[in-house]
C-alpha positions in Angstrom: -67.1 46.1 -15.4 -69.9 44.3 -13.5 -70.3 41.9 -16.4 -71.0 42.0 -20.4 -74.6 42.4 -19.8 -74.2 45.6 -18.0 -71.9 47.2 -20.6 -71.5 48.2 -24.1 -68.7 47.1 -26.2 -67.3 50.6 -26.1 -67.4 50.6 -22.2 -65.7 47.3 -22.0 -63.0 48.4 -24.3 -62.2 51.7 -22.4 -62.3 50.1 -18.9 -59.7 47.3 -20.4 -57.6 50.0 -21.9 -57.5 52.0 -18.7 -56.7 49.0 -16.8 -53.9 48.2 -19.2 -52.4 51.9 -19.2 -52.3 52.2 -15.5 -51.3 48.5 -14.6 -54.5 48.1 -12.7 -56.5 44.6 -12.5 -59.6 43.9 -14.7 -62.2 41.9 -13.1 -65.7 40.8 -14.3 -68.0 37.8 -14.5 -68.0 35.0 -17.5 -70.3 32.2 -18.1 -72.0 31.9 -14.9 -75.3 30.3 -16.0 -77.0 29.5 -19.5 -79.4 32.4 -19.2 -76.4 35.0 -19.0 -74.7 33.3 -21.8 -77.6 33.6 -24.1 -78.2 37.2 -23.1 -74.6 38.0 -23.9 -75.0 36.4 -27.4 -77.9 38.3 -28.0 -76.2 41.8 -27.0 -72.9 40.9 -28.9 -73.8 39.0 -31.9 -70.5 39.8 -33.5 -68.7 37.7 -30.9 -67.8 34.0 -31.1 -68.8 33.6 -27.5 -68.7 35.2 -24.1 -65.0 34.9 -23.6 -64.7 36.6 -27.2 -66.7 39.5 -25.9 -63.9 40.3 -23.5 -61.1 39.4 -25.8 -62.4 42.0 -28.4 -62.3 44.5 -25.7 -58.8 43.8 -24.9 -59.5 42.5 -21.5 -57.9 39.1 -21.5 -54.5 38.7 -19.8 -52.5 37.8 -16.8 -53.9 40.9 -14.8 -57.7 39.7 -15.5 -59.8 37.8 -13.0 -62.9 36.5 -14.4 -65.5 35.2 -11.7 -67.5 32.0 -12.4 -66.7 30.4 -15.8 -69.0 27.5 -14.9 -69.9 26.9 -18.5 -66.8 27.7 -20.6 -66.5 25.9 -24.1 -63.4 24.2 -24.8 -62.6 27.2 -27.3 -63.2 29.6 -24.3 -61.0 27.6 -21.9 -58.2 27.3 -24.7 -58.1 31.2 -25.0 -58.2 31.7 -21.4 -55.2 29.4 -20.9 -53.5 31.0 -23.8 -53.7 34.4 -22.5 -52.9 33.5 -18.9 -56.3 35.0 -17.8 -57.4 33.8 -14.3 -60.6 32.5 -12.9 -62.1 33.1 -9.5 -64.1 30.0 -9.0 -67.2 30.7 -6.6 -68.7 27.2 -5.9 -70.8 28.4 -2.9 -72.6 31.1 -4.8 -72.7 28.9 -8.0 -74.9 26.4 -5.9 -76.6 28.9 -4.1 -77.9 30.7 -7.4 -78.4 27.4 -9.1 -75.7 28.1 -11.6 -74.1 24.8 -12.1 -71.0 23.1 -11.0 -67.8 23.9 -12.7 -65.8 20.9 -14.4 -63.0 22.0 -12.2 -60.6 19.0 -12.9 -60.8 19.5 -16.6 -60.1 23.3 -16.2 -57.2 22.5 -13.8 -55.8 19.6 -16.1 -56.0 22.3 -19.1 -53.8 24.6 -17.2 -56.3 27.3 -16.3 -55.3 29.4 -13.3 -58.0 29.1 -10.8 -58.2 30.7 -7.3 -61.3 30.3 -5.0 -63.7 33.1 -4.5 -66.6 33.7 -2.0 -68.6 35.9 -4.2 -70.2 37.5 -0.9 -72.8 39.3 -3.1 -74.3 36.1 -4.6 -73.2 33.5 -1.9 -74.5 32.6 1.4 -71.2 32.8 3.3 -68.1 35.0 3.0 -65.9 32.5 4.9 -63.2 30.7 2.5 -63.4 27.6 4.8 -66.9 27.1 3.9 -66.1 27.9 0.1 -63.6 25.1 0.2 -66.0 22.7 1.8 -68.7 23.4 -0.5 -66.4 23.2 -3.4 -65.3 19.9 -2.3 -69.0 18.4 -2.0 -69.9 20.0 -5.3 -66.9 18.3 -7.1 -67.7 14.9 -5.5 -71.3 15.1 -6.4 -70.4 16.1 -10.0 -67.9 13.2 -10.3 -70.5 10.6 -8.9 -73.4 11.9 -10.8 -71.7 12.2 -14.1 -69.5 9.2 -13.6 -66.3 11.2 -14.0 -63.1 9.3 -13.4 -60.6 12.2 -12.8 -59.2 12.2 -9.2 -61.1 14.2 -6.8 -59.0 17.1 -5.1 -57.8 16.4 -1.3 -58.0 18.8 1.5 -54.6 20.3 1.1 -55.5 20.9 -2.6 -58.6 23.1 -1.4 -56.5 24.8 1.2 -53.8 25.6 -1.7 -56.5 26.8 -4.2 -58.2 29.0 -1.4 -54.8 30.5 -0.4 -51.9 30.3 -2.5 -53.7 30.0 -5.9 -55.8 32.8 -5.0 -52.6 34.7 -4.3 -51.1 33.5 -7.7 -54.3 34.8 -9.6 -53.7 38.2 -8.0 -49.9 38.1 -8.8 -49.4 38.1 -5.1 -47.9 34.8 -4.5 -44.4 36.3 -3.9 -45.6 38.2 -1.0 -48.5 36.2 0.7 
């Protein structure tokens, strides 16, 4: 599914069931920007939050990759970690679309599985090297502007996130 805003609860549940039944991966977007989050709350008033929309549909789990996750709440973060759901972090498109800067260090510290993505439809550049560079700049800016004290990721951390961690997010780390 594209994202919750473009689907009904029934469509989300049917697509998640199909993915589970066939062993396919399930990929969609979550919590990219505040406007999107508000629209999801309006469309799915029975849900606790954005992640709960997908949880109710049966879409969370180790074969699910959710793009973005910039504005996850503590409850959402905990549920994603608990279900081993992965995030495709797309820092270049998040900056390009003015969605925000993910609190990456907090999410990694919580144990969230994160790989890098380019979001070629929403970002200005499909190059993973560019995504790594933009991600590093964005995280350093976030740390400076918000006075965060968590250590920043080093160059090898960004290369790992753009390669091995992406393979892990897709269950391919035993092959690539």
